[in-house]
Every structure is written in structure tokens, then in C-alpha cells.
C-alpha positions in Angstrom: -26.9 4.9 5.7 -28.2 8.4 6.2 -25.9 11.2 7.3 -25.9 12.0 11.1 -24.5 14.9 13.1 -20.8 14.5 13.9 -18.3 16.0 16.3 -15.5 18.4 15.4 -13.0 15.5 16.1 -14.8 13.4 13.4 -14.8 16.3 10.9 -11.1 17.0 11.4 -10.3 13.3 11.5 -12.2 12.6 8.3 -10.4 15.3 6.4 -7.0 14.2 7.8 -7.8 10.6 6.9 -8.8 11.5 3.3 -5.6 13.5 3.0 -3.4 10.7 4.3 -5.2 8.2 2.0 -4.7 10.5 -1.0 -1.0 11.0 -0.3 -0.4 7.3 0.4 -2.0 6.3 -2.9 -0.1 9.0 -4.7 3.3 8.1 -3.2 2.7 4.4 -3.9 3.1 5.2 -7.6 6.6 6.7 -7.1 9.9 4.9 -6.3 11.7 8.1 -5.6 12.4 8.8 -2.0 10.5 12.1 -1.6 11.4 11.7 2.1 9.8 15.0 3.4 6.4 14.2 1.8 6.5 10.6 3.1 7.2 11.8 6.6 4.4 14.3 6.4 2.1 11.5 5.2 3.1 9.3 8.1 2.4 12.1 10.6 -1.0 13.0 9.0 -1.9 9.3 8.9 -1.1 8.8 12.6 -3.1 11.9 13.6 -6.0 10.7 11.4 -6.2 7.2 12.8 -6.0 8.6 16.3 -9.1 10.7 15.6 -10.7 7.6 14.0 -10.0 5.5 17.0 -11.3 8.2 19.3 -14.6 8.1 17.4 -14.6 4.3 17.4 -13.9 4.2 21.1 -10.3 4.0 22.2 -11.3 2.1 25.3 -12.3 -0.9 23.0 -9.6 -3.5 22.7 -9.8 -3.9 18.9 -9.5 -0.2 18.3 -6.5 0.1 20.6 -4.9 -2.9 19.0 -5.4 -1.4 15.6 -3.8 1.9 16.8 -0.8 0.2 18.3 -0.3 -1.9 15.1 -0.5 1.3 13.0 1.9 3.1 15.3 4.5 0.3 14.9 3.9 0.4 11.1 4.4 4.2 11.1 7.7 4.0 13.1 9.0 1.4 10.6 8.0 3.6 7.7 9.8 6.6 9.2 12.9 4.4 9.7 12.8 3.3 6.0 12.2 6.9 4.9 15.0 8.4 7.0 17.3 5.5 6.0 18.5 2.2 7.3 21.3 -0.1 6.2 20.5 -1.9 2.9 20.9 -5.3 4.5 18.1 -4.6 7.0 15.8 -2.6 4.7 13.7 -5.7 3.7 13.0 -6.4 7.4 11.7 -2.9 8.0 9.6 -3.1 4.8 8.1 -6.4 6.0 7.5 -5.0 9.5 5.7 -2.0 8.0 3.5 -4.0 5.6 2.6 -6.7 8.2 1.6 -4.3 10.9 -0.3 -2.0 8.5 -2.3 -5.1 7.5 -2.8 -6.0 11.2 -4.2 -2.5 11.9 -6.6 -2.8 9.0 -7.6 -6.3 10.2 -8.3 -5.2 13.7 -10.4 -2.2 12.6 -12.3 -4.3 10.1 -13.2 -6.8 12.8 -14.3 -3.9 15.0 -16.7 -2.9 12.2 -18.2 -6.3 12.4 -19.5 -5.4 15.9 -21.4 -2.3 14.6 -24.6 -1.7 12.7 -25.5 -3.7 9.6 -23.9 -1.3 7.0 -20.6 -1.3 8.8 -20.7 -5.1 9.3 -20.7 -5.6 5.5 -17.7 -3.2 5.1 -16.0 -4.9 8.0 -16.4 -8.3 6.4 -14.9 -7.0 3.1 -12.0 -5.5 5.1 -11.4 -8.7 7.0 -11.1 -10.7 3.8 -9.0 -8.1 2.0 -6.5 -7.7 4.9 -6.4 -11.4 5.9 -5.5 -12.7 2.4 -2.1 -11.0 2.3 -1.4 -12.0 5.9 -2.1 -15.6 5.0 0.1 -15.2 2.0 2.9 -13.9 4.2 2.6 -16.9 6.6 2.3 -19.5 3.8 5.1 -17.8 1.9 7.4 -18.5 4.9 6.4 -22.2 4.8 6.0 -23.0 1.2 8.6 -21.7 -1.2 7.1 -19.7 -4.0 3.6 -19.7 -2.5 3.5 -16.0 -2.2 4.7 -15.2 -5.7 1.4 -13.8 -6.9 1.3 -11.0 -4.3 5.0 -10.4 -4.4 5.5 -11.9 -0.9 8.4 -14.0 -2.0 10.4 -10.9 -3.0 9.9 -9.2 0.3 10.6 -12.4 2.3 13.9 -13.0 0.4 14.9 -9.4 1.2 14.7 -10.1 4.9 17.7 -12.4 4.7 20.1 -9.5 4.3 19.9 -8.4 0.6 18.4 -5.0 -0.5 14.8 -5.4 -1.7 14.4 -5.3 -5.5 10.6 -5.7 -5.7 8.4 -3.8 -3.4 5.2 -4.9 -5.0 3.8 -6.4 -1.8 4.5 -3.2 0.2 2.8 -1.1 -2.6 -0.2 -3.4 -2.5 -0.6 -3.0 1.3 -0.2 0.8 1.0 -2.9 1.0 -1.7 -5.2 -1.2 0.5 -4.7 1.3 3.3 -5.3 4.2 1.0 -8.6 2.8 -0.2 -9.6 1.9 3.4 -8.7 5.5 4.4 -11.1 7.0 1.9 -13.9 4.7 3.1 -13.2 5.4 6.8 -13.0 9.1 6.1 -16.4 9.0 4.4 -17.9 7.0 7.3 -16.5 9.5 9.8 -17.8 12.5 7.8 -21.3 10.9 7.5 -21.4 10.2 11.3 -21.5 6.4 11.0 -18.4 5.9 13.2 -19.1 6.7 16.8 -18.1 5.2 20.2 -20.3 2.4 21.6 -20.6 1.3 25.2 -17.4 -0.3 26.6 -18.9 -3.8 27.1 -18.5 -4.6 23.4 -15.4 -5.8 21.6 -15.1 -3.2 18.9 
């Protein structure tokens, strides 16, 4: 995958995406609020994925769906950061994690419609993002099925108790951080560019 010429939007987007990925991974290691830094990270992340989607082609349904899912996740994260009542905190955390996973899934499927190198990365992304989503669904149906990924803790917190284990949310944030580094590299190298509007991704 040789480097190609890139637009200014791709350059700025790749730097912003790498910064958002770094801050997301860094903050996933801290339980302290650090609200201003978390809000800045959400803002940088939203700007970065907007630039990413512009390069992928915002007219494409999968890219738009990913952006909408990320926007919902970002709003939920801002709500959690600013502060919500303890009895609904688990619901916001679940909303944040689920829609962040959906965004990664949509963008990974969009990669499957690209050149061979991106198809491989897209396939890995689909498996990585689909597994926790399946765990969430199965965890709702079968008691204890999501214990390995920490799904049971976040699901029990949605019933009105304050969450005690945010392991699942941390896992999802770290997945996004790693995806962000990869997407930033792809943007910087010129491998992410819009394709004609007749394709899906």
C-alpha cells in the first residue's frame, strides 16, 4: 500500500484522528472524571470522524450511518461527562458503547467495498466490532452470557443502579482508539478517498 497524494482535509483529519485516538486510549486508563479533557476529546473525535467521512464519501450510506452513530455516542458521552443522575448513568454508558461499536461496524463494512488492503482491515474491524455487539444481544437474553466482556455489569446498571464495573465501556473505547490510529494512518497515506456514489461504502 504505497503512499499517495492527499488533500488538506485528509492531513488535518488524520492528525485530529490520531490525537483523538491517543486521548481516548489515555483516558481509558483513568477512572477520574477529568471532564474538560474528556469533552475536548469528544470534540476532537467528532471533528476527526467528520473529516474521515468526507474522505470516505459522505454521500455513501454506510459512511453517513457511521457518522450518525458516532454523533449519538458522542452526545451520550458528553451527557455522562457533564453529569446525569446515578440511576440512569448505566443507560447512557450502554448507549455510548453500543453506538460507538455501531459506528466502527459501519465504517469497517464500508472498508470491505474498497481496494484489497482495506478489505482485509475492514474484515478484521467487522469481526472486532461485531463480537461485543453480539455479546450485548446475547447478554440480554442469556443471564451471565456476557460476563467475559463485562456486558453483564453494564446491563445490570441499566436497571437503575449506578454502574460499578465499566470494563465493557473501556474495552469499546480502546477498540475505537486502536481503530482511530489505523484510520489516521490510512488517511495520512492517501488510502482513504471518496469513490463514485453508486457503491455502498
